[in-house]
C-alpha positions as CSV (number, residue, x, y, z in Angstrom):
1,M,64.7,314.6,237.7
2,Q,66.9,316.5,240.3
3,I,68.9,319.5,239.4
4,D,71.8,320.0,241.0
5,E,74.6,322.7,241.3
6,K,76.7,321.4,238.6
7,D,73.8,321.0,236.4
8,V,72.9,324.9,236.7
9,D,76.6,325.5,235.7
10,A,76.7,323.3,232.9
11,V,73.5,324.5,231.1
12,C,74.6,328.0,231.8
13,G,77.5,327.3,229.8
14,L,76.1,325.7,227.3
15,V,73.1,328.0,226.2
16,L,75.3,331.1,226.6
17,D,77.7,329.7,223.8
18,L,75.0,328.2,221.8
19,C,72.9,331.5,221.4
20,G,74.1,334.0,224.0
21,V,71.3,333.9,226.5
22,Y,72.9,334.7,229.8
23,L,71.4,332.3,232.8
24,D,72.6,332.2,236.3
25,S,72.1,329.9,239.3
26,S,68.6,331.8,240.1
27,K,67.4,330.3,236.9
28,S,67.7,326.5,237.9
29,Y,63.5,326.4,237.9
30,L,63.4,328.1,234.0
31,I,66.0,325.0,232.7
32,E,64.2,322.4,234.7
33,S,60.4,323.5,233.3
34,R,62.2,323.9,229.7
35,L,64.8,321.0,229.3
36,G,63.2,318.4,231.7
37,E,61.6,316.9,228.8
38,I,64.7,316.7,226.2
39,V,66.5,315.4,229.1
40,K,64.5,312.4,229.6
41,R,63.1,312.7,225.4
42,H,67.4,311.1,224.5
43,G,67.6,309.0,227.4
44,C,69.7,311.0,229.7
45,N,70.6,310.8,233.3
46,S,71.3,314.5,234.1
47,Y,71.3,317.7,232.7
48,R,75.2,317.5,232.9
49,E,74.9,314.5,230.1
50,V,72.7,316.4,227.4
51,V,75.6,319.3,227.8
52,D,78.4,316.9,227.1
53,R,76.3,314.9,224.2
54,V,75.9,318.4,222.5
55,R,79.7,319.5,222.9
56,R,80.8,315.9,221.9
57,T,79.2,315.3,219.2
58,S,78.0,318.5,218.4
59,D,74.0,316.9,217.6
60,L,72.0,319.3,215.7
61,R,68.7,318.0,216.5
62,L,69.3,318.3,220.2
63,K,71.1,321.7,219.7
64,S,68.2,322.8,218.3
65,E,66.0,321.5,220.4
66,I,67.8,323.3,223.4
67,I,67.6,326.1,221.6
68,D,63.8,326.3,221.0
69,A,63.1,325.4,224.6
70,I,65.5,328.4,225.7
71,T,64.7,331.2,223.4
72,T,61.0,330.5,222.2
73,N,59.4,333.8,224.4
74,E,56.2,335.2,223.9
75,T,55.5,337.4,221.2
76,L,52.0,339.1,220.1
77,F,50.8,341.4,216.7
78,F,51.4,344.8,217.8
79,R,53.3,344.1,220.7
80,D,53.1,347.0,222.8
81,N,51.7,348.8,220.1
82,S,53.3,352.5,220.8
83,P,56.4,351.9,218.8
84,F,53.7,350.4,215.8
85,E,52.1,353.9,216.6
86,A,55.9,355.8,216.5
87,F,56.9,353.4,213.0
88,K,53.3,354.7,211.5
89,H,53.3,358.5,212.3
90,K,56.9,359.5,212.4
91,A,60.0,357.3,211.3
92,F,58.5,355.7,208.0
93,P,56.8,358.8,206.7
94,E,60.2,360.5,207.4
95,L,62.2,357.9,205.6
96,L,59.8,358.2,202.8
97,D,60.2,361.7,202.5
98,K,64.4,361.2,202.8
99,K,64.0,358.5,199.7
100,Q,62.4,360.5,197.5
101,S,66.5,361.8,196.5
102,S,68.0,358.5,196.5
103,P,68.8,356.2,193.5
104,F,65.9,353.7,194.5
105,P,63.2,356.4,196.2
106,K,60.6,353.0,196.4
107,R,62.8,350.7,198.4
108,V,62.5,350.4,201.5
109,R,64.1,347.5,203.6
110,I,63.3,346.2,207.3
111,W,65.0,343.6,209.7
112,S,62.7,342.5,212.1
113,A,65.5,340.8,214.3
114,A,64.8,337.9,216.7
115,T,61.0,337.8,215.6
116,S,60.1,334.9,217.2
117,T,56.7,333.3,215.6
118,G,56.4,336.0,212.9
119,Q,53.6,338.7,214.3
120,E,56.0,341.3,214.5
121,A,57.4,341.2,210.9
122,Y,53.6,340.8,209.9
123,S,52.9,343.7,212.2
124,L,55.1,346.0,210.5
125,A,54.3,344.4,206.5
126,M,50.2,345.5,207.7
127,S,51.2,349.1,208.6
128,I,53.0,349.6,205.7
129,C,50.0,349.0,203.6
130,E,47.7,350.7,205.8
131,L,50.4,354.2,204.6
132,L,50.8,352.8,200.7
133,P,48.0,351.8,199.6
134,D,50.1,350.7,196.4
135,A,52.6,349.1,198.1
136,D,52.9,346.3,195.9
137,T,54.1,348.5,193.3
138,W,57.4,349.4,195.9
139,D,59.9,347.3,196.4
140,I,59.2,346.9,200.0
141,Q,61.6,343.8,201.3
142,I,61.2,342.8,205.3
143,L,63.7,340.4,206.6
144,A,62.1,338.5,209.8
145,T,65.1,336.5,211.3
146,D,65.4,334.5,215.0
147,I,67.4,332.0,216.0
148,S,64.9,329.3,217.0
149,D,64.5,326.8,213.7
150,A,60.6,325.8,215.4
151,A,59.9,329.8,215.2
152,I,61.1,330.4,212.1
153,A,59.5,327.3,210.5
154,K,56.0,328.6,212.5
155,A,56.6,332.4,211.1
156,S,56.9,331.5,207.5
157,R,53.9,329.1,207.4
158,G,51.8,332.2,208.7
159,K,49.2,330.6,210.1
160,Y,47.6,331.5,213.5
161,T,45.1,330.5,215.6
162,G,42.2,332.4,217.4
163,H,44.2,333.0,220.3
164,D,47.0,334.1,218.7
165,I,44.8,336.8,216.4
166,K,43.2,338.0,219.5
167,R,46.0,339.0,221.0
168,G,46.9,342.7,218.5
169,V,44.6,342.2,215.5
170,S,41.8,344.5,215.2
171,Q,38.0,343.5,213.3
172,E,39.1,345.7,210.5
173,Y,42.9,344.0,210.3
174,L,41.2,340.5,210.4
175,N,38.9,341.3,207.5
176,R,41.5,343.2,205.1
177,Y,44.5,341.1,206.1
178,F,44.0,337.6,206.9
179,K,41.7,335.0,205.5
180,R,39.7,331.8,207.5
181,I,41.3,328.5,207.1
182,G,39.7,325.8,209.3
183,N,39.8,326.9,212.7
184,D,43.1,328.9,211.9
185,W,43.6,332.1,210.0
186,A,46.0,332.7,207.7
187,V,48.1,336.0,206.5
188,D,47.0,337.2,203.0
189,D,50.0,336.2,200.7
190,R,50.2,340.4,199.5
191,I,51.6,340.8,203.4
192,R,53.4,337.6,203.5
193,S,55.1,338.4,199.9
194,M,56.5,341.5,201.5
195,I,58.5,339.3,203.8
196,S,61.4,336.4,204.1
197,F,62.1,334.4,206.9
198,K,65.6,333.1,207.7
199,T,66.7,331.1,211.1
200,F,69.6,333.3,212.1
201,N,72.2,334.1,215.3
202,L,72.6,337.2,216.1
203,H,76.0,336.7,217.3
204,D,76.7,335.8,214.1
205,S,78.6,338.2,211.6
206,F,75.8,340.7,209.7
207,A,78.1,340.8,206.4
208,S,75.8,339.0,204.6
209,L,72.6,340.7,205.3
210,G,73.4,344.1,203.5
211,Q,72.1,347.2,204.7
212,F,68.7,348.5,206.2
213,D,66.6,351.1,206.5
214,M,64.9,350.0,209.9
215,I,65.8,347.7,212.3
216,F,63.6,346.2,214.9
217,C,65.3,344.7,217.7
218,R,63.0,344.3,220.7
219,N,63.1,342.4,223.7
220,V,65.9,340.2,223.4
221,A,69.1,342.1,224.4
222,I,68.1,342.1,227.3
223,Y,68.9,338.2,227.9
224,F,72.6,339.3,227.0
225,T,75.2,340.0,229.2
226,P,76.4,343.7,229.6
227,E,79.4,343.0,226.5
228,A,77.4,340.9,224.8
229,R,74.3,343.4,224.5
230,K,76.6,346.6,223.9
231,S,78.9,344.6,220.8
232,L,75.1,344.1,219.2
233,F,73.8,347.4,219.1
234,Q,77.1,348.4,218.0
235,R,77.2,346.0,215.3
236,L,73.1,346.6,214.3
237,I,74.2,350.0,213.1
238,Q,76.6,349.1,211.0
239,N,73.9,347.8,208.9
240,L,71.7,350.7,209.3
241,S,71.9,353.2,206.8
242,T,72.7,357.0,207.3
243,H,69.5,358.1,208.4
244,G,68.0,354.6,209.1
245,Y,66.1,354.0,212.4
246,L,66.3,351.4,215.0
247,F,64.0,350.9,217.8
248,V,64.2,348.7,220.7
249,G,62.7,346.8,223.4
250,S,61.3,349.2,226.1
251,A,63.3,347.9,228.8
252,E,66.5,348.4,226.7
253,M,67.7,352.0,226.9
254,L,70.8,352.7,225.0
255,T,72.2,355.8,226.7
256,N,75.3,353.4,228.4
257,V,76.1,352.2,224.8
258,G,77.3,354.9,223.2
259,P,77.2,358.6,222.9
260,E,75.5,358.4,218.9
261,F,72.4,356.6,220.7
262,K,70.5,359.6,221.4
263,P,66.8,358.6,222.2
264,Q,64.0,360.4,220.1
265,N,60.4,360.1,221.3
266,H,57.5,359.4,219.7
267,C,54.2,358.2,220.3
268,G,55.0,357.3,223.8
269,S,57.8,355.4,222.1
270,V,61.9,355.8,221.6
271,F,63.9,355.0,218.6
272,Y,67.4,355.9,217.7
273,Q,68.9,356.8,214.9
274,P,73.0,356.6,215.7
275,N,74.1,357.6,212.0
276,V,73.0,360.5,211.4
277,P,74.9,362.8,210.5
278,K,76.2,365.4,213.2
279,L,75.7,368.9,212.8
280,V,79.2,370.8,212.7
281,S,78.6,374.1,214.9
């Protein structure tokens, strides 16, 4: 099905309204490849007709299909690796030290925002189990969210193909944290029990989510407008504890967001502690 300039403008406007992802005329190929089948399946004669149907009827199933098609991105276990090295060797041990003087020294809350199909959240849980052999005696809570219903459904099942596993899971971790089910691999229950999954739009209010000791929000803000990107990170720090850590994607430098975002480099990765009290000289 051919796509014209008005189709592109209509789809870009709808996608921006639904999930904050900014597309422009240069992305017509992406719109065709990801939404073409949806247009046909719903018996529409054009991309604009699909947009009109969503706006006119608020068809939740159609809206969900469009969000899933546009936002489902590539992910893998221990993606980019260096943030997990910084987590294991710097951020998490430091956090545990600070927790010792808190009212709840064994409670840790982590948010894996834009978790996609769950590999990031499970990677964090496995990393914690490596650092805390008695992790089951701790109050470890990892919230994993994504705007895509389909992605969250897969993540919550905790079942992955051999291809998924080969991309990031070592043989040691495979033996320790997964069990074979037919041709697939399922995450061990003790890992899954640390994580709760929730469909969530990062443009919505964070008020109901509570405070976190660490937030991983990687490789999603690059698809937002500069204004939406700045707003996202400024809102994230409202849900970050005083000494909390924020991990972002390797291409997302936050020095232009505000003076509180001073990068810290460890293990080849960058993280931020925007709420750490500033020393008065």
